[in-house]
N, C-alpha and C positions, 0 to 999 in steps of 0.2 A: 427709492432705488432707481438705478439708471437703466435697467434692462429687464425684459420679461423673465430672463433666466434668474436674475437676482431675486425678483419678487417671488417667483415660484419656489426657489430653494428656501428662502427665508420662511415662507408660509409652512414648510414641512418640518421645521425645527421641533415643534412640540411633539410631533408624532415619531420622528426618526432619530433625532440626535441623542446619543448617550450622555451628552453634557447639558441636557435641557435644564437641569437644576441650576447651572451657572447662568443660564439665560434669565431665570426668575430672580436670582440674587442680584443681578445688575440692572434689572428692570427692562432689559431688552429695548432700551430707548436710544442707545447710541449706535449708529450704523457702523462706525469705524471699530469700536470695541468688539462688536459682534462678528467682525469679518472672519476671524479664525474659526469660529463655530459655524458660520455659514459655509466656509470652505470644507470643513469636516463633514457637514451634513450633505454637501454636494457629493462627497465620496460615498456617504451613506445611501444616497439614492441609487448609486450603481451597485452597491453591495455593502450591507451593514458590516459584514465581517472584515471588509477592507478598512473600514474606519477603525475598528478595534485593533486590527493588525498594526495599523500605523501608530496608534497610541501605545501599543506594546513594544514599539521599536523594531518590529519585524520587517519594515519596509526599507528598501534602499532608495533614498530620495532621488538619486540620479535616474532611477527607472520609473519614477512615479508618473510622469506624463504618459508614457506608453501604456502603463497599466491602467491609468484612468481611461485612456482611449480604448483599451481592450474591453472596457465595460460599455462602450457605445456612446461615450460622451464627447461632445465638442468642447474642448478645454479652452478656457480663457481666464484672464486675470480678474475678471469681474469689474475691471475699470476703476479700482480703488487703490490709493496709496496709503501706507500705514506709517505713522510716526514712531518715535522711540517708545512712547507709552504703550501704543498698540502692539509693538513688537514684543514688549514684556508680557502682555496678555497672551500673545501667540505662543511665546515660550512656555508659559504656564500650562497651556493646553497641549503642548508638544506639536504645534502646528507651524512653527516658523519655516521649517524645511519644506512643508507642503506649499506655503505661499511662494517660496522661491522656485518651486518646481513647476508651478502653473505658468504657462507661457503667456506672453503679451498678446493683447487683442481679444477678440471674442465678444466685444461689447455689442449689445443689441441682438445677439444670436439666441436662438432657442435650441436647447439641447434636444437631440432626436428622441430621447426617451420620455419627453414630456409631450402630451397630446392635448391640443386645444379642444378636441372633440370628446375628450374623456375615453379615448379608445385604448387599444392594447399598448403596453409598454414594450418597446423594441429592445431586446437584449443584444449585447454585443458578442463578439467572438472571443473565446479564451486565448486563441493563438494570435499574438501580435507579431509584427514583422521582426522586431528585435528578438523575441523569444524563438521564433522559427530559425533565425540565423544562428542563435546560440546553440540550439539543439542540433541543428545540422552540422555545425562545426565540431560537435562532440560525438558524432557518429549515429545520431538518431535519424529516423525517417518519420516525419510527421504524417499523421493520418487524419484527414478532415480538419476540423477546427479545434479538437480537444484531445486527440489520441496520438499515440506514437508507438513505434516498434524499434528494436535495436538487436543486433546480433550479440549474444552472450559469448564471452571468451571460451566457455566450455563447449558451446555448440561448434565453434571452429576447431577446438582441440580434439573432440571426438570424431568430427568429420575427417580430420587428418590422421586419425588413429593414434592419437597421443595420450589422451586422458578423458575421463568423464567427471561430471560434477558430483557434488554430494548427494543430489537427488537420485543419480544413477546408482550410487552405492546404497543409500538408505531405502529407496522405494522402487528402483528398477526402471526408471525412465531412460529413454535413449536420448542422450544429450544432443546429438546431432539432428534430432527430429523435434527439438523443443523451440518454440517461438516465444520470446520474451516481449511482452506488450503491456499497454495500459489503456484503459478506456477513459481515464481522466487524469490529465497532467496536474490538476490542482490537488492540494492536500491541506488538511487542517492543522498540520504540525510543521515545525521547522527544526527537525532533529539535528543535534550537533554533529552526529556521525554520518549524516546523509552523504552518500557517495555521489549524489547528483549535484552537489555544490549549490543547492537552492536556486537552480536556474528556472524552476517551474513556479507558477503562480500559487498563491495561497487563497483559501476560502473555506468557510464553514459549511456552505451548501453549494450545490451545483446550480448556478443562476446565469449560465451562458447559453448561447445557441446550442442546439443538440443535434448530433448526427444519428442516423438510423443504424441499428446494430449490424444489419446485413452489409451496409456500405463499409463500416469499420472493419469487419472481419475479412471481407474480400480484399480490401485495400491493404490491410496489414499482412495477409498472406502473400500478396503480390510483391510488396516491398521487402518482406523477409526473404523470399526466394531470390529477388533481385540482388540483395546484398551478399548472398551466398555465392553468386555466380563468379565473383572475383577469385574464389578458391577452387573453382572447378578444374582448372588446368594443373594444379599442383600434383607432383608425382605420388604423394602420399594419399591423395583422395581417390579411392577406388570407385568404379562405376556403380557398384552395389550400394556403397554408402551414399553416393551422390543421389541415386534414385530414391533412396529412403529419405534423405534430407529434403528432397523436393516435395515431399508430402508430409507436412508437419503432423505430428501425432500428439503433441502436448503443447499447452499454452500456459506459460507462467505469467499471471497477471500481477506482476510485482516490479515492473520496470521503474516507474517513478510515479509520484502522485498517489491518489487514493481511488483505485478503480471502482470500489463499491459505491462511490458518490454518483456514478453515471446513472441517470434515471431508468435506463433500460438494461441494467446489468443482467436481470433474469432472462430477458429475451436473448441477450448476447450469449449467455451460458447455454441456453437451449440450442442455439445455432452451433456452438462448438461441439456439443455432445452428439447432435444429429449428424455431424460430419466426421464422427469418430475421433474427435480431439478431446483429450482429457483437460481438466481445469485445475490449476493450483492458484488460489486466490489469497492474497495477503492484504490484511487490513490493519490499520493502526489502533483499532479499538475505540474510535471516537464516534462511531455511527451504529449504536446498538439496535436501533429500529431496522436498519437495512440488513443487519445480520439476522434478525428475527424473520424477516420476510424473504430471505435468500433461498432460492431453490437449491436442490442438491448440487454440491460441488465435489469433485473428486477428492480434493483435500483443501480444507479451509484453515488459514493461519490467522492468529492474532499476535501482533508484535507486542511483547511485554518488555519494555525497555528499561524499566526501573521498578523496584519493589515497594515504593512508598510515594505518597502524593508529592512531597517536596522534591524528591529525587526525579520523579517523572516530569515535574515542571522544569527542572534544570536541564534535563537531557532532551526531552521532546519539544520544549517551548511551544505548547499548544495554544490555539486560538480560543477554544471553548473555555469559559470560566469554570465550568463544572467537569473539567477533563477527567478527573479521577473517578467521579461517579459514573461517567460514561464508560470508562475502561472496565469498571466493575460490572456494569450492566452488560457490556459486550462479553465479558467472561461468563456471566450467567447465561446469556443467549447461546454462547458456544457450547456450554455444557448440555443444552437441550438438543443439540444437533445429533442426528443419527449417523451421519457420514464421518469420515476421518477428520479429526481436528488436531491442531498443532499449536503449541506455544513456541514462538521464536524468541530466544534470548540472545541479544547481541551484547557481548561483554566488552566494556571499555575499562581497561586496567586502571585501578585507583579512582574510578568514577562511579561505576554501578555494579561492581563485582564483589562487594563485601557483605551485604545483607542477605545471606543465603536463606535465613529463616523467613524473611519477607517474601522471597520468591516462592518458597515452599508453601506459604499460606495461600498465595494466589493459585498455585497449581492444585492445592487441595480444594480450592473453591471451584475451579473450572473443570477438573477431571479431564484434561485433554488426553487424547490417545497417545500423543507423542510430545516430547519437549526437545526442541533443537537448541543445543548450546553451541554458540559460534563466537569465536574471537573476532572483534571488529577488524576490518581491513583498512589500513591507513591509506587515505586517498588525498592527503594534503589537508592543511589546516584551513579554517574559515575565519571570517572577520568576527563571527559571533562567539566562537569557541576555539581556543588554540590547542587542538589535538596534535600530538606528535607520534612518531613511530614507537615511542615508549609506552603509549597507551594501548598498543596492540599486544595482547597476551601471547606468550609462546604456547605451543601445542600442549606441553605438559601442564601448563597453568590452566588452560581451558579444561583439560581432562580432570584436573584436581577439583575445579569448581563443579563439574558435572557429578563427580563422585560425592562431594559434600552435599549437593542438592539431593541426590538419591538417598543419602544417609539421613538428611533432615526430614525427608518424606517418610522414610521408614520409622523414624522416631515418632512422628505424628500418628502414624498408623498404629504403632504398638501402644501408644498412650491411650488410644480409644477415644480421644477427644472428638475426632471427626471421622467420617467415612471416607478414608483416603485409599485410593487404589495402590497396588504394589507396582513399583516401577523398577525396571532393570536397565542396565547400560548395554544396549543391543548392538549398536554399530558405531564405527568411527570413520572419518574421512580426513586423515591428517593433512592431505594436500590442501584442503580449504579450512583447516583448523576447526573442525566441526565434530560434534558427538551427539548421539541420539539416545534419549531415554524413551522407553516404550512401556506401555501397560502390559504386565504379565498376564493379567486375567483375560485379556482379549487377544494378545498376539504371541503368546508363548504357549504352544500346544504340543503335547507329547515330546517335550524336551527340545523343541525347535522353534526358532523365531519365525514369524510370518509378517514381516514389515513391508514386504514388496506388494505391488498392486497388480491385479489382473485387469489391465486397462480395457481390453475388449469386453470383458464381463461388465465393467462399470458403464461404458458407453451404451451397451445393449440395455442394461437396466434403466439408465437415464432416459433413453429413447422410449422405452415402454411406458415409463411413468409419465412422460410428456404426452404421449398419445392417450393415456387414460384420464387426463385432466378434463374437467368439465369444459364444455365449449365456452369460449369467451372471445371478445373482439381481438383481431390481430393487431400486432404492434404497429402496422402501417396505418391504422385508422386514426392515430393521433400524431399530428405533426406540430411541433411548437410553431405558433404563428398562424395556424389554420383557423378556420371559422369556429370550429368546435372549442378551441382554447379561448377565444376571445369572448365567447358567450357565457362562460362560466362566471359564477359570482366571484367578486374580488373586492378587497378593501381599497379605497382610493383616498388620496390626500389632496383636497381642493385648495387651490391657491388663487390669488388675485387674477383677474382677467379671464376667468374660466379655465385656467390651466389645471391639470390634475395628473398625478402619477398613479398608474394602475398596474398592479402586479398580477395581471390576468394569466399570463403564461405559467407563472410559478404555481398558482393555485390550481389551474386546470391540469397541469402535469401531475401535481400531487394527488388530485382526485382520481385521475386516470390510472395512475400507478397503483393506488389502493385497490381499485377495481381489478386490475390485472393480477395483483398479488394474492387475491383471495384463494386460499388453499385449505383443504381439510387436513387435520392431523394425520389421518391415514395416508393421504397422498404425500405429505412431507416426510413421513416415516417409512415410505416404501423401501428405500435403499438404506442399508446399514453397513457399517464398516466391515463386518464379518462376511458380507456377500461378495466382496471382491479383493480379498487378501490372498497373498501367495507366500510360499516359503522363501526365506532369505538365503541366498547361497553362502557357502562357508567363507569365501574370500571377503565378503562384505561385513562379517561379524567383528565384534570387538575382540581383539587379540589376534587377528590375522597377521601373518608375517609382513604383508605389504601395507598394513595400516589402512585397509579399505580401498586400495588401488586395484582396479580391474586387471587381472593378469593377462587378459587377451589383448591389452593395449601395450603401449611402448614402456615396458617395465624398466629397461635400461635408462631411458631418459628420466623417468621418475626417480630412480635411485640416485642419479647424478644431482637432481634438484634437491632431493631430501638430504643427501650427504653434504651439500653445500650450505645448508641452513645453520643458523646459530645453534650451539650445543649448550645444554644446561651444565650447571656446576656438577662436580663429582657426586655431592650429596643428593642434588636434585635428580641426577640421572639414575642413581641407585634406587631412589624411591620410585621413580617413574618406571624403571625396568621391573622392579618388584611387583608393582601393581599390574603391569601388563602380563607378567607371568601368572598372577592370580586369575586374571581374566581368561587367559589361555587354558588354565586348568579347569576353570568353570565350563568353558566351551567343550573341553574333552569330556567332562562329566555329563554334559548334555548330549553326548554322542554327535558333536559337531566339530570334530577336530579340523584344524586348518590344513592337515595333510590329506583330507578326504578328497575324492575326485571333484574337480571344479565343475559347476553347472552354469552354463551360459544362459542368458535370458531367453534366447530363441530355442534352447533345448529343454527348457523347464516344462514338465508335463502340466497341462492345465487341469485343475481339479474338476472332476466330473460332478455335475450338480443335477 
């Protein structure tokens, strides 16, 4: 080989490359024929998941160079030309685009993640210059090297007194005081309906440089408030609402990527709760171990995007080969959680909205407190999957699916096959095409729904639980790249010339995290969903005249928007109206008529405990 980099990379093939069987079959004696495998292994050194992602066709070759560089590599062509025979080999391994993406030069250079002294492997930053420009152009504010924050449209809408989001209707959050953020832009899925258009990196594990949780939270709040300042001078923004919005009270960790991948997610949650900020964390169900060790969250979501293995493969396009088993383990872990848990179902018309029984089986397995059924929002088609506006269900179609799911769960419960909780259709938010199924055994008490959250009560309980934990090292005592991380044991791959690749940071971080996450069952079970529930006001219930719209906001504008939407056929409208009347009669039988005095969140009496 012509450079130390080539020699080191080639020496690692038996240990790292997923195609090492091909090396054995060809005898690994021809340098030119092995070039595609060498190149793929080169990606494997930066992150094995990136290699798998490329083989699965999830990479955009035009971005490959910047993504390689984001892993800390000095990219070069390896100084070798390939002929037509070798090009065929490259195509066989799916690597021809990779070879074209590698830039010229780099001969004789050593990649910075290779250490001639057998020292620590230097990880690169997740945030590339190209990625940062792309996110900034879409309204994001990047935080550190792997986090981001963005203003949700509902935050702006409620700040201007126009409307609130579905979480405002279902759970009582104040939308203008909600900060939408993520602690990890990377994700292990490439969902076909992703409204972020796949501008973020992919990865099965978090193997980039890591920012401290305190820095992320402080910077995110600062950027969040900074973006809101552009609305401050609008006539519809009152001084009272602006003062409230300047102090975030909720954090929706659902912006983009997979926030639970962040190694210090528990410390980040502790900081939120200490500052009186509630947490809504959404995960894609590909990290069951992280769910198991997760500390109490105000509300924990698992996205259930399809009811079967093949459907999930087509919709989510996951990187993990055992993606279905991981989802099932995540559902099992969710069932063991004591705090509020949610299944989020995103319906794509004629794609994942037919197998209601399959969804019912998953709900029966996980026993979530709530099931959110939401029609997908069309945000444009992607190269991977050609969605159109026709794939977005109408509100009556989403409601029909929610009712069929409720009926399927009732049938399973009545059959006695499984211990299935009883679910009821509690709330609707037609403005965002969303419906809420809730467990009656937990949240329907004395004829009234209690889906809302007493946020002050939760943050108080979370703070008390945090203070009661056994003493342990602070999160500041471990910093990736510190002496403590480099002294931990790690596996290394020796190459010619004394070069070796050492994954010290990853193993040290994993060991440290395991020590930090040691909790007793008593401590993890301190807070239960019943400890911080509140009664749901009448206007938020299923069957309300405004379909879940807060009457204290701009009702006239909402009615104009609603009346301008597509209308169902006469038969569909009759069936839809009939079912809504049934729901209204049920509400009246529960002594929760829609004509009863409306209760505002700030006027709702807090239950004395």
